[in-house]
N, C-alpha and C positions, 0 to 999 in steps of 0.2 A: 442074575435075571434082569433083563432090560426093563426099565420102568418108563412108561410114556404117559404124560399127563398125570403123573403121580399115582399110577395104578399099575398092577401087573396085568399083562395081557392074558386073557382067558385061553383055555385050550380050545382048539377048533379041529374038527375032523376035516380031512381034505375033501374038497368038493370040486366038481368039474367046473371049468370056465370055458367060454367059447373061444376056440383057437382059430380066430379069423384074422389073418394078417393083412396088412395094407402097406402099400408103398406110395411114395409121393406122386408117382405118375397116375395113381388111381385114387387121388384124394376125394374125387367126386363120390366114389362108392362109400368111402368112410363117412362123409357127411350125410349121405342118404341113409346109411345104417343107423347113425345117431338119431335121425328124425323118425325112422321106422320104430326104433326102440321106444321112443316117447309115446307111441300109440298105446303101449301097454305098461309103460313105466312112468310114474309121476315125476321123478327127478333123476338126473344123472350127473356125474362129475366128469368133466373133461380136464385131463392133466396134460399140460404142455410145458416145455422147458422155458426158462427165463429168456425173454427177448427172441423167441423162436417163431413168432407169427401166430400166436393164439387169437388175437383180435381179427386178423385176416380170415382165419377159418370160421370164426363166429359170425362175421359179417356175411360170409357166403352161406352159412347154415341158416341165418335169419332170412336171407333172400329166398332160399328154397322153401323155408317154412311158410312164407307169405304167398309164394307163387304156386307151389305144388301140394302143400299139405293143409290148406284151408285155414291157416291162422289169419286172424284179422288184425291182431295187435302183438307187437313185440315191445317188452319193457327191458331196457338195459340199465342195470345198476352198475355204474362204471368205476366205483372206487370211492375215495373219501377226500379228494382234493379237487379244487376248481380247475386247476391246470390239466390234470389227468382227465377230468370230465370233459373239458373243452376239446382235448386231443381226441377222445373217443367220439364225441359228437361230430367233429369235423371229418373223421374217417368214415363214419356211417353216412354222413350227408353227401360225401363224394360219390357214394355207391348207390344211394337210394333217394328217391325223389320226395318222400314224405316222412322226414325226420324232424322231430320237435324236441326242444329241451323241456324239462319238467316245469320250469318257471314260465313257460309260454303256452300252457295248455288251453288258455282262454282264446288263443288265436287259431286253434285247430278248426279248419273248415271242411277238410276231407278226411273221412273216418275209415276208408279202406286202406289196407296195407300200411298201417301207421306204426312207426317206430318212435318210442319215447326214450330219451337218454337222460338219466338222473343220477345225482349223487346219492350215496347211502346215508340219508338223513331222514329223521322221523317226519319232518314237515313235508318233504318231497313224497314220501310214501303215502301220507294222508291225502295229499293233493291228487296223487295218481288214483288212489282208491275212490275218492269222491268223483273223479273224472269218469272212471269206469262205471260207477253206479249211475251217474247222470246220463250216460250214453250206453247203457247196458244192451239196448236193442241193436247197437252197432257192432258189438264185440261178442262173438260166439266162442272163439277159441284164442287163448292168449299164451304166449311164450315169454317166460321171464328168464333173463340172463343175469346171473349173479357173478359178475367179474370180480377177481381177487376175493373169492368166496371165503378164504381163510381169514380175511380181514373184515371184521364186523358181520360176517355172514354165518357165524356159529353162535349158539346159545351159551352165554357165560354166566347166567344167573346161578346163584348158590343153591336155591331150593328147587326141588323137582317140579313143582307146579308153577314156577316163575320163568319168565322169559325176558331177555334183554329186548329193548324197544325196537331196535332195527331188525333183529331176528324175527320177532313176533310180527312185525309189520310186513316183512317180505313173505314169511312162510306160513302165516296164519291169515292176516288181513287180506293179502292178495292171493297167494298161491293156493291156499286151502278154502278160499271163499267161493271159488268158481270151479265147477266140475271139469271144465275143459281148459284148465290151466296147467301147463307143464313148466318145469324149471331145469335149466342147464347151469350147473355150478362150474366155474372156470378158475383155475389157478395153476401156478407152477409148483406150489408148495402145499399139498393137500393133507399134510399130516394131521393137523388139528381137526379137519373135517372128518377124516376117516377114523381117527382114533378117539374122538370125543364121545363121551357117554351121555351128553346133555341135549343132543339135538332131537328132543322128544317129538317135535312136530313133523318129522320126516321119517319115511321108511328108508330102509337100507338102499342106497343108490346103486345103480350100475355105474361102472367106472370105465371110461374110454381113455386110452393114451393117444394123444395127438402125434401123428408122425412128423418128423422133421426131415428136410432134404439135406443132401450131402454138403451144401454150402454153409450149413449152420455151424457156428463156432461157439461151442458151449464149454462146460467144465472139462470134458474129455480132451477137447482140442487145446485149450490154454494150459491145462496142467502139464501137458507134454512139451510145451515150448521151453527152449533153453533161454535163460536170461530174461524171462518175462516178469518173474516176481523178484523184487528187490527187498530183501529183509532189512528192516531198520527197527531196532528195539529202542525203548525209552519213550513210552507213550506219555510219561509225565513231562517230557521236554517237547512241548508242541512246537516251539520255535525251530528246534533242530529238524523235526519231522517235516515241517512246512518248507524249510529251506531245502531239504533233500528232495522233496517232491517237486518243488518249483524247478530245481536244477535238472532233474531227470526228465521232466516234462519239456523243458526248453531244448535239451539235447535231442530228444526223440522227435520233437516238432521240426527242428533243423534238419534231421536226417530224412524225415518224410518229405519235407519241402524240396529236397533235391531230386526226388522221384516224380517226374512229370507225368508218369502214367497213372498215378493215383488221383481219382476224382476228389476235388476239393482238398488238394494237398496244402493249400494255404489256410485251412481251417482246422483248429485243434482245441479241444476242451480238456480241462483237468477237473476231476471231481474230488472233493475233500469230504469224505463220509465220516462224520463224527457222531455224537449222541443227539438226543432230541431236545436239548435245552437251548432255547433261542439265544440267550445271552452269551453262551459259549460259542455259538455259531457266529455271532457278531464280533466276538473277540478274535476269532480266527480271521475274519475278514479284515480287521484292523491290522493284524500281524502281516497278512499277505500284502496289503496296500503299502505298509511301511517298507517292506522289502522291495516292492516294485518301484516305489517313488523315491525312497530315501537311502536304501541300503543295497543298491545294485552291485556295489563293490563286493559285498559278501556273497551275492549270488554268483558273480563271475569267479570269485576265488573257489567257491564250492564246485562250480562246473569244471574248473580245471582239475581239482582233486579227483572228481568222479571219472573224468576222462583218463586220468593216469592210473586209477586203481581198478576200474571195471573193465574186464577184458572185452566186453561187447563194444566199447567205445574207443579202443586203442587206436584205431585208424582215423579217428575224427580229429580234425585240426581245431584246437581251442580258439585260435584267433577268428576263424570262420564262424564258429558258434557265437562268440562274443559280439561280432559285428551284426550277425543276424538278429540276435536278441535286441541290440540297441536300435538298429535301423528299421526292422520290420515287425518286431513283436511288442516291444515294451509299451509304446504309446497306444497300442490297440487292445491291450489286455483289459478285460472287463470282469470285475469280481462281483458275484451275485450270491446273496444268501437265499437259498431255495427252501423255504418253509411256508407255513400258513400265511405269512405276511407277503409272500411273493406276488407280484403283479404280473400277469401274463403279457402285459403290454410293455414290460421292461425291455429296453433296447439290448440286443445282443451284438457281439462283435465277432471278428474272425477268430479271436482267441479269448475264450471265456473260462473262468474258474467258478464252479458251482460249489457252494458249501451248504451242507444240510445233513439231515438224518433220515427219518422215515419218508419224507417227501421225495428224497432222491432214490428211494429203494422200492417204489411201487409203480410199475407200469410205464413210467415216463421213459421215452427213448431219447438218448443223446446221440444224434447221428454222427457228430464229429468228435466223439470221445476218443482220447488217446491214452490218458493216464488216470489212475484213481488211487487216492491215498485213503486207507482205512485206519482210523484212530479209534478203536474200540475193542474191548476184550470180552465184555459180558454180553453175549448174545446166543441165541439158539440157532439151530441149523437152518430152519426155514427163514429166519431173519438174515443169516449170512448169505444164503443163496439169492435172496432178493436184493442184497447189496451188490451182487456181481453184475453191474450194469455194463461191463465190457463184453458180456455174452451177446450174441446176435449173429449178424452176417457181415463179418469184418475181416475176411481173409486178406483183402488187399492192404489193410492197415496193420495186420497182426504183428508184422516184424518190427513195428515201431511203437507198439503198445507196451504198457507197463503197469504193474500194481505194486504199490509200496505199502508194506505191512510188517508186523512183527512175526517172530517164529511161530507163535501159537496160531495165528490166523493161517499161515501157510500150512501148518500141520492139519488144521481143521478143514481146509479146502481139499486135502487128500481124502479125508474121511467123507466129506460131503459128496465127492465124486462116487464113492461106493454107494451112498444112499440114493443118489440120482440114478445110478445104473440099476439099482434094484427096481425102480419103477419104469425105466426107459430102455435100458439095454436088455434086461431079462424079459420084459413084457411088451416090448415095442410093437405097437399095432394091434394089441389084443384088447378084447373087451374082458375086463377082469371081474371075478367074483369077489364081492366085498369081504366075505369071511376068509377067503384065501389070502388076500392082502394082509390081513391081520395075522394069519397063521405064519406066513412067510416072514413077516417082521419078527415074530417070536423065534423062528428057527435061526435067524441071523443075529441072535442076541449077543453072541461073542464078537461078531464083526462090528456091530453097532453099539458096543457097550458104553461108549462115551457120548452117544448121541442124545441131545436134548432138543425138545421141540416146544414151541410156544403153547402153553396150556390154555390161555384165556382167549386167544384170537385177537388180542389187542396188542399194540406196541407201546 
């Protein structure tokens, strides 16, 4: 019997769900149906794949809500990092004329069609609540967007009558304090939201699956690519794994650079996804910088070995790669620790190496990503899927992309594909019945028997 969130799934009778299909040419109808559902439903969950364009859809839904469905105010809780919050703010500001950050509410002069973008933090929630109270005559109908809703957007308190502060702030102080407030919960990994037994402030949500277009490159696309995943065991030997990832990244960057048809073929990023301890991330940065500055002979030696042993690279000339690395890459490589200490004003280069944990794995888009090294074994499936930053719209670069990981990660990516297909391939474009999702999970207990999901909603 599969156990999720440390409990057995209850028995559910099969209930009907609305078999309403959508395709990407008819995305407008999908967005309209979401907003019409909110007329009678307090909250819904939108499930979209990692890097598939969830924010783009939500921006358009918010615009329609303000223009056609009589909403006065939209509040977007955009995650838990300043960089992601700034990215979300900038994307909304490009599309809408009246967007304000939660720390600038005192500057608001126009109260119609207002969008507030805020971090999921208690102080921000209190500021927004006070702002609404002080201007309650201006706001009759409010839409709340809980982006990355499985991160801080679920109740993790131990006692039934207790709530975590962020959860209570969003779903009690704001969402349940005003009769004309509706909530859209948005995530690519909704397991904790759907399966949690502690979200006492919410009724069962309707569930919509966001359609993706044919250009999307997700887990189904990359898992079928030959020579995409490079298996390297020995997570205890970080020096070796870093040397391997640097070498594979340099070779792939050289190959991509030869293809002049690729946009930004002179820009390439490597992600090193480790755990969440800042001191270990800084240690990795020191190792990387030593290789780049002082131990290039080891990189070149390893590049030569990989070209000789990996069939994907047999036709590559080692001397050409070595010259490319020395003359065009080495001096431009910028190594960045990407965690809560990261400054969004940090200079970036044509060739960047980002090192981090949870900050790398939530919402941030790396447009020039080419390779990713995963050095971690202890994670749940929702965490693993969020680490797959190579998903997105990357067909033009896909032949030159690579993931470096151990055998266990590769095996788990295969099972993760089955779990994703449960929500996307089987149900693509459907409005789902909440109980049926639980029931179908139960029926697939043998197929998902090894699956573990984050129980707390925290990382």
